[in-house]
Each structure stands twice: as structure tokens, then as C-alpha cells.
C-alpha positions in Angstrom: 0.0 0.0 0.0 2.8 2.4 0.9 4.6 1.6 -2.3 1.5 2.4 -4.3 1.1 5.7 -2.6 4.7 6.6 -3.2 4.4 5.7 -6.9 1.3 8.0 -7.2 3.2 10.8 -5.4 6.2 10.5 -7.7 4.1 10.3 -10.8 2.1 13.3 -9.7 5.3 15.3 -9.2 6.6 14.2 -12.6 3.2 15.1 -14.3 3.2 18.5 -12.6 6.8 19.3 -13.7 5.9 18.1 -17.3 2.8 20.3 -17.5 4.8 23.3 -16.0 7.4 23.0 -18.8 4.8 22.5 -21.5 2.8 25.4 -20.2 5.9 27.7 -20.4 6.2 26.7 -24.1 2.6 27.3 -24.9 2.8 30.8 -23.3 0.8 33.0 -20.9 -2.8 34.0 -21.5 -5.2 35.6 -19.1 -8.0 33.3 -18.1 -10.6 35.8 -19.3 -8.9 36.1 -22.7 -8.6 32.4 -23.7 -10.5 31.2 -26.7 -12.5 28.0 -26.9 -9.6 26.4 -28.7 -7.2 27.3 -25.8 -9.8 25.9 -23.3 -9.9 22.6 -25.1 -6.1 22.3 -25.2 -6.0 23.1 -21.4 -8.7 20.5 -20.6 -7.0 17.9 -22.7 -3.6 18.4 -21.0 -5.3 18.5 -17.6 -6.9 15.2 -18.2 -3.7 13.7 -19.4 -1.9 14.9 -16.2 -4.5 13.1 -14.1 -3.9 9.9 -16.0 -0.2 10.3 -15.8 -0.5 10.7 -12.0 -2.8 7.8 -11.1 -3.1 5.4 -14.0 -0.3 3.0 -13.1 -1.5 0.5 -15.8 -0.3 2.7 -18.6 3.3 3.8 -19.2 4.2 7.3 -17.9 6.5 7.7 -20.9 3.8 7.1 -23.5 1.5 9.5 -21.7 4.2 12.1 -21.6 4.7 11.7 -25.4 1.0 12.3 -25.9 1.2 15.5 -23.9 4.2 16.7 -25.8 2.5 16.0 -29.1 -0.6 17.9 -28.1 1.6 20.8 -27.0 3.5 20.9 -30.3 0.2 20.8 -32.2 -1.1 23.7 -30.1 2.1 25.7 -30.9 1.9 24.9 -34.6 -1.7 26.0 -34.6 -0.9 29.2 -32.9 1.8 29.9 -35.5 -0.6 29.2 -38.4 -3.2 31.4 -36.8 -0.7 34.3 -36.7 -0.2 33.9 -40.4 -3.6 32.9 -41.7 -6.5 35.3 -41.3 -9.0 32.7 -42.5 -7.9 30.0 -40.1 -7.8 32.6 -37.3 -11.4 33.4 -38.0 -12.4 29.7 -38.2 -10.8 28.7 -34.9 -11.2 31.9 -32.9 -14.3 33.4 -34.4 -15.1 37.1 -35.0 -16.6 39.8 -32.8 -20.4 40.0 -33.2 -22.2 43.3 -33.2 -25.3 43.1 -31.0 -26.4 46.7 -30.8 -25.9 49.5 -33.3 -27.1 53.1 -32.8 -29.4 52.1 -30.0 -31.1 49.3 -31.9 -30.7 45.6 -31.2 -29.7 43.4 -34.1 -31.9 40.4 -33.7 -30.2 38.3 -36.4 -26.8 38.8 -34.6 -28.4 38.1 -31.2 -29.6 34.7 -32.5 -26.1 34.1 -34.1 -24.4 34.8 -30.8 -27.2 32.8 -28.9 -27.8 35.8 -26.6 -31.4 36.5 -25.5 -32.8 39.9 -25.0 -32.9 39.4 -21.2 -29.2 38.4 -21.2 -28.3 41.3 -23.4 -30.0 43.7 -20.9 -28.1 42.1 -18.1 -24.8 42.4 -19.9 -25.5 46.1 -20.6 -26.4 46.7 -17.0 -23.1 45.2 -15.9 -21.5 48.0 -18.0 -23.7 50.6 -16.3 -25.9 51.0 -19.4 -29.5 50.8 -18.4 -31.0 52.2 -21.6 -30.4 50.4 -24.9 -31.1 53.7 -26.7 -28.0 55.1 -25.0 -25.7 52.5 -26.6 -23.8 53.3 -29.8 -22.1 49.9 -30.2 -22.3 46.7 -28.2 -20.1 43.9 -29.2 -19.5 40.3 -28.0 -15.9 39.5 -28.6 -14.6 36.1 -29.8 -13.5 35.2 -26.3 -16.9 35.9 -24.8 -16.1 39.3 -23.4 -18.7 42.1 -23.8 -17.7 45.5 -25.0 -19.9 48.6 -25.0 -19.5 52.1 -26.5 -22.0 54.7 -25.2 -23.4 57.3 -27.5 -21.4 60.5 -27.6 -23.8 62.5 -25.4 -23.6 59.7 -22.8 -19.8 59.3 -22.7 -17.7 60.8 -19.9 -15.9 64.1 -20.2 -19.2 66.1 -20.1 -19.6 66.3 -23.9 -23.4 66.2 -23.6 -23.4 68.7 -20.7 -21.4 71.2 -22.8 -23.5 70.7 -25.9 -20.4 69.8 -27.9 -21.4 68.0 -31.1 -19.4 64.8 -31.6 -19.5 62.7 -34.7 -21.2 59.3 -34.4 -18.8 56.5 -33.6 -18.1 53.8 -36.2 -17.2 50.2 -35.9 -13.4 49.8 -36.0 -12.2 48.2 -39.3 -9.0 46.2 -39.8 -7.3 47.3 -43.0 -3.8 45.6 -42.9 -2.7 42.7 -40.7 0.8 41.5 -40.8 1.6 43.1 -44.2 -1.6 41.8 -45.8 -4.2 44.1 -47.2 -7.8 43.2 -46.4 -9.3 44.5 -49.6 -12.9 43.7 -48.7 -12.7 45.7 -45.4 -11.1 48.6 -47.2 -13.9 48.8 -49.8 -16.5 48.4 -47.1 -15.1 51.4 -45.3 -15.5 53.5 -48.4 -11.9 53.9 -49.4 -9.7 52.4 -52.1 -6.1 51.3 -52.4 -5.0 54.7 -53.9 -6.2 56.5 -50.8 -4.5 54.0 -48.5 -1.2 54.2 -50.4 -1.3 57.9 -50.2 -1.9 57.8 -46.4 0.9 55.3 -46.0 3.3 57.3 -48.2 2.8 60.3 -45.9 4.4 58.1 -43.2 7.1 56.7 -45.6 5.5 53.2 -45.4 4.2 50.6 -47.7 1.6 47.9 -47.2 4.2 45.1 -46.8 6.0 47.1 -44.1 2.9 47.6 -41.9 2.2 45.2 -39.1 -1.3 46.6 -38.4 -3.4 49.4 -39.9 -7.1 50.1 -39.2 -9.8 52.7 -39.0 -10.7 53.6 -35.4 -14.2 54.6 -34.1 -13.7 58.2 -35.4 -12.7 57.0 -38.9 -9.0 57.9 -38.4 -6.3 55.6 -39.8 -4.1 54.0 -37.2 -0.8 52.5 -38.5 1.7 50.4 -36.7 4.9 49.4 -38.7 6.7 46.2 -38.4 9.8 45.6 -36.3 9.0 47.8 -33.3 10.9 46.5 -30.2 10.9 47.8 -26.7 
């Protein structure tokens, strides 16, 4: 009996150390920011760790190989996601717009499987008690809920001072990792000539841009490649 307990203790320590090493390779992510794919990888490695610790009938070495293979697959998938926008969208999903200009988008609510009652609860958690006061409400691909109040309801007393502010727009990605998102550019009402002109003012070209997008005010934000701190 004592020998069995000792074996379980030793296997548990070995499994813990193995997961610690593999976890360092996978990288750090906030629990609130993990995607469903990250969750599945974590659950799989966790269940493997339990089997490595207490399943004496199976070889610890074979279980460790399985854990390493899953980790390598997760790392490879992360690398592919960084390079492929389509695969990134497929695995991680896209943000879904639930409210626009004070109006609920029922089709998107059904797509996100969010009821009207749940939407109201989510808005209240952001101190928004009137849907008509919401400019944009978005559910992110990690399940987080983001809200942008209308200009008159935002802080900084813009409404109190009767300062007219332009209506906010949904941010649009234009360039990601040197790749031009032509569809997004056309949807935003601009063309490549306009974009190239804007980039030339900053002595940049598309291939030299890590990220470029239109913010909520319609301004172009550009981040070049190769910035190190």
C-alpha cells in the first residue's frame, strides 16, 4: 500500500513538472482572454496529467509523449493562426455586433445565442440601463462584452457642454501582418490609392505595416513592423 502511494506521489510530481514545462512553451494567457480552442487544449492536457499521475496500468513515458505531441500541435496551430486570417477566423471566431445606434440586431443576437434578457443584463453590468444610449455593443470572440455609449452619454461632459461629436463607427481592420484586407477597405468606403497615399505620408508601404485600421472616429491608425521595446 505504501509503495503504491509513493508511486502515485512520484508520478504526480513528474506530471506537474511536465505540465509546467509544456505550459511555459505554450505561453501565458489571461484566463478571461482564452478562446474556446485554448480551453480545449487546457482541458486535454489536464486530463492527461491526471492519467499520468494515477493510471499505473499505462506507461508514464507514453502519456508524456502524448502530452508533448498535443503541445506541439497547439504551438503549430498558434503559428498558423498568426499567419492565416481565414484560419484565425475559423478557430477563434469574430466579434459579433449586437447593438448599433441604440437598436438591437436580432439576427446577430440569434447568431451569438444571446437572449434579450441576457443582453439587458450584460448592458447593466457595463452601467448601461437604456439600450437607446448605446452606440455599439459587441461580444468578442473570447466571450467578453464591450460597450461604447453614444457621444452624449460618454464621460468628459460632452453632452453637458452641448459639444457635437460625430457618431462613432465600428473599428475596421485594413492591414494585418503586411496583408491588405481589400474587402474591409472597400466596405469602409476607401480604395487602395487612398490607402497608399496615407501610408506614403508616413514613408511606409503595405508590406511594411504590421497593423493598420480605422478607429471609431474614422481615423487611420498605422503600426509598422519591427518595433521593439
